[in-house]
RODO-2510 file (C-alpha; in nm, 4 decimals, decimal comma):
residues 185
     n   res          X          Y          Z
     1     m    -0,1473    -2,2708    -2,4732
     2     n    -0,0664    -2,3415    -2,1082
     3     s     0,3167    -2,3720    -2,1939
     4     r     0,3143    -2,0543    -2,3609
     5     r     0,1762    -1,8743    -2,0726
     6     r     0,4413    -2,0536    -1,8570
     7     f     0,7093    -1,9253    -2,0978
     8     l     0,5964    -1,5687    -2,0951
     9     n     0,5661    -1,5650    -1,7209
    10     a     0,9108    -1,6987    -1,6932
    11     s     1,0577    -1,4466    -1,9421
    12     a     0,8757    -1,1730    -1,7550
    13     l     1,0157    -1,2772    -1,4315
    14     g     1,3789    -1,2902    -1,5875
    15     v     1,3657    -0,9570    -1,7211
    16     a     1,2240    -0,8076    -1,4092
    17     t     1,5136    -0,9687    -1,2130
    18     i     1,7878    -0,8272    -1,4605
    19     t     1,6195    -0,4779    -1,4493
    20     a     1,6120    -0,4715    -1,0947
    21     a     1,9736    -0,5691    -1,0371
    22     a     2,0858    -0,3342    -1,3084
    23     c     1,8732    -0,0402    -1,1148
    24     a     2,0208    -0,1118    -0,7642
    25     p     2,2600     0,1843    -0,6758
    26     a     2,6197     0,1239    -0,7008
    27     g     2,7702    -0,0228    -0,3775
    28     t     2,4379    -0,1257    -0,2493
    29     a     2,5152    -0,5142    -0,2698
    30     d     2,7989    -0,4962    -0,0588
    31     r     2,6939    -0,2338     0,2055
    32     k     2,6844    -0,3531     0,5586
    33     p     2,3702    -0,3940     0,7549
    34     a     2,2761    -0,0920     0,9768
    35     t     2,4307    -0,1087     1,3142
    36     v     2,2899     0,1132     1,5784
    37     t     2,4710     0,2490     1,8918
    38     a     2,3086     0,1981     2,2489
    39     r     2,3627     0,5471     2,3668
    40     p     2,1381     0,8200     2,2793
    41     l     2,3179     1,1031     2,0864
    42     l     2,0326     1,3726     2,1271
    43     t     1,8918     1,4816     2,4662
    44     s     1,5140     1,4148     2,5319
    45     q     1,4728     1,7918     2,5104
    46     a     1,6443     1,8266     2,1576
    47     l     1,4419     1,5357     2,0468
    48     q     1,0974     1,7134     2,1629
    49     t     1,2187     2,0199     2,0060
    50     l     1,2797     1,8455     1,6785
    51     s     0,9335     1,6695     1,6856
    52     h     0,7637     1,9957     1,7628
    53     v     0,9269     2,1925     1,5022
    54     c     0,9050     1,9317     1,2263
    55     e     0,5426     1,9243     1,2969
    56     r     0,5126     2,2680     1,2067
    57     l     0,7046     2,2291     0,8914
    58     v     0,5583     1,8895     0,7818
    59     p     0,2264     1,7909     0,9401
    60     g     0,2348     1,4347     1,0467
    61     a     0,5946     1,4454     1,1278
    62     s     0,5668     1,3993     1,5171
    63     e     0,3313     1,1174     1,4796
    64     g     0,5063     0,9587     1,1908
    65     g     0,8471     0,9185     1,4472
    66     v     1,0634     1,2199     1,3209
    67     s     1,2405     1,2313     1,6527
    68     v     1,2921     0,8525     1,6426
    69     y     1,3942     0,8377     1,2901
    70     v     1,6602     1,1066     1,3130
    71     s     1,7748     0,9377     1,6633
    72     q     1,8137     0,5917     1,5043
    73     q     1,9758     0,7200     1,1778
    74     l     2,2438     0,9413     1,3779
    75     a     2,3184     0,6054     1,5658
    76     r     2,3831     0,4280     1,2511
    77     d     2,7107     0,3841     1,0910
    78     p     2,7444     0,7251     0,9156
    79     t     2,7894     0,5946     0,5906
    80     n     2,4840     0,4021     0,5893
    81     n     2,2281     0,6551     0,7291
    82     l     1,9368     0,7982     0,5322
    83     l     1,9561     1,1700     0,6779
    84     m     1,9377     1,4450     0,4279
    85     l     2,3147     1,5277     0,5325
    86     q     2,4171     1,2360     0,4001
    87     y     2,3536     1,3870     0,0515
    88     l     2,4668     1,7337     0,0989
    89     g     2,8272     1,6904     0,1677
    90     i     2,8503     1,7473     0,5223
    91     a     3,1133     1,5255     0,6859
    92     h     3,0038     1,2165     0,8642
    93     a     3,1899     1,2901     1,1605
    94     e     2,9747     1,6355     1,1888
    95     h     2,6236     1,4809     1,1607
    96     v     2,5403     1,4529     1,5488
    97     g     2,7116     1,8030     1,5948
    98     f     2,4888     1,9493     1,3079
    99     y     2,1646     1,8558     1,4799
   100     r     2,2866     1,9166     1,8350
   101     a     2,3906     2,2881     1,7432
   102     g     2,0749     2,3298     1,5515
   103     l     1,8359     2,2098     1,8051
   104     s     2,0098     2,4114     2,0744
   105     g     1,9943     2,6988     1,8610
   106     i     1,6196     2,6710     1,8186
   107     e     1,5800     2,6176     2,1809
   108     g     1,7725     2,9308     2,2695
   109     a     1,5783     3,1225     2,0155
   110     s     1,2472     3,0224     2,1751
   111     q     1,3757     3,1217     2,5162
   112     f     1,4637     3,4604     2,3904
   113     l     1,1572     3,5191     2,2195
   114     f     0,9059     3,3909     2,4228
   115     q     1,0836     3,2871     2,7665
   116     k     0,9486     2,9091     2,7492
   117     p     1,0978     2,5890     2,5747
   118     c     1,0318     2,5295     2,2098
   119     c     0,7799     2,2329     2,2841
   120     s     0,5734     2,4579     2,5061
   121     l     0,4964     2,7172     2,2180
   122     s     0,1621     2,7359     2,0711
   123     s     0,1234     2,6944     1,6884
   124     s     0,1258     3,0625     1,6087
   125     e     0,4324     3,1371     1,8319
   126     t     0,6320     2,8313     1,6739
   127     d     0,5391     2,9577     1,3104
   128     g     0,6568     3,2996     1,4284
   129     l     0,9794     3,1358     1,5416
   130     i     1,0182     2,9372     1,2271
   131     k     0,9647     3,2627     0,9985
   132     r     1,2513     3,4166     1,1929
   133     l     1,4619     3,1289     1,1775
   134     l     1,3916     3,0909     0,8103
   135     a     1,5212     3,4729     0,7621
   136     d     1,8310     3,3908     0,9626
   137     e     1,7496     3,6553     1,2231
   138     f     1,9483     3,5461     1,5141
   139     t     2,2940     3,7044     1,5286
   140     d     2,4071     3,4692     1,8338
   141     w     2,3295     3,1652     1,6269
   142     s     2,6266     2,9076     1,6194
   143     g     2,6555     2,6111     1,3619
   144     a     2,5011     2,6022     1,0108
   145     p     2,2696     2,8678     0,9337
   146     s     1,9340     2,8349     1,0870
   147     s     1,7440     2,8333     0,7469
   148     f     1,9947     2,5667     0,6174
   149     f     1,9162     2,3842     0,9489
   150     l     1,5313     2,3919     0,8760
   151     f     1,5671     2,2862     0,5306
   152     v     1,7642     1,9784     0,6482
   153     i     1,5155     1,8975     0,9232
   154     r     1,2297     1,9422     0,6967
   155     a     1,3554     1,7020     0,4462
   156     d     1,3997     1,4429     0,7119
   157     a     1,0390     1,5091     0,8169
   158     c     0,9248     1,4528     0,4588
   159     d     1,1135     1,1334     0,4538
   160     v     0,9228     1,0263     0,7539
   161     v     0,5855     1,1294     0,6412
   162     y     0,5879     1,0660     0,2784
   163     g     0,8931     0,8380     0,2184
   164     t     0,7337     0,5150     0,3634
   165     k     0,4847     0,2640     0,2203
   166     k     0,2562     0,4168     0,4595
   167     g     0,3347     0,7841     0,3497
   168     f     0,2519     0,6710    -0,0290
   169     e    -0,0714     0,5194     0,0655
   170     h    -0,1611     0,8425     0,2784
   171     v    -0,1540     1,0452    -0,0488
   172     g    -0,3216     0,7730    -0,2683
   173     m    -0,0229     0,6318    -0,4566
   174     p     0,0963     0,2983    -0,4893
   175     h     0,4250     0,2146    -0,3257
   176     m     0,6272     0,0436    -0,6004
   177     a     0,9762     0,0123    -0,4998
   178     h     1,2303    -0,1484    -0,7290
   179     i     1,3908    -0,3069    -0,4207
   180     a     1,1351    -0,3605    -0,1228
   181     p     1,2731    -0,2215     0,1903
   182     t     1,3801    -0,4447     0,4740
   183     e     1,2724    -0,2105     0,7213
   184     e     1,0500     0,0950     0,7623
   185     w     1,3325     0,3446     0,7305
***
């Protein structure tokens, strides 16, 4: 009986190993480890704006570290980052400029509407700003449409809040990754 259990356990382990290898996304085996540059790509004000707006879009994003996440991902090899832009057909060379233009646009809209920085806005003021950004109401906006920018940063915020083991635990679901991540993001 003991040898039968060992056989079944060994068989199950073998099947699981083969299944995990077959389910790994193509090209992940030869992906280079993430490399991070030393220089900051976004200003501290831009990161504060990102954190403030993402917190209103996805509660918990600020505490979860959305500004750190975006900053770290932008600093990686662009073919190996986890940002939503990676999956939307935006050229890798344009990722940093996309965030800079969008965050600058939000800051400009905040100054125009409220004469103060975005991170100083109240919750209701931020909600009003977001509503106008979602409607693409600002004619002097440069870069991608403001509604598209909000879509992208909301997706990034969702990754931070819900896409980690901690996020799964927060919503009461077991984290059952096929391949265990080597780092949080």
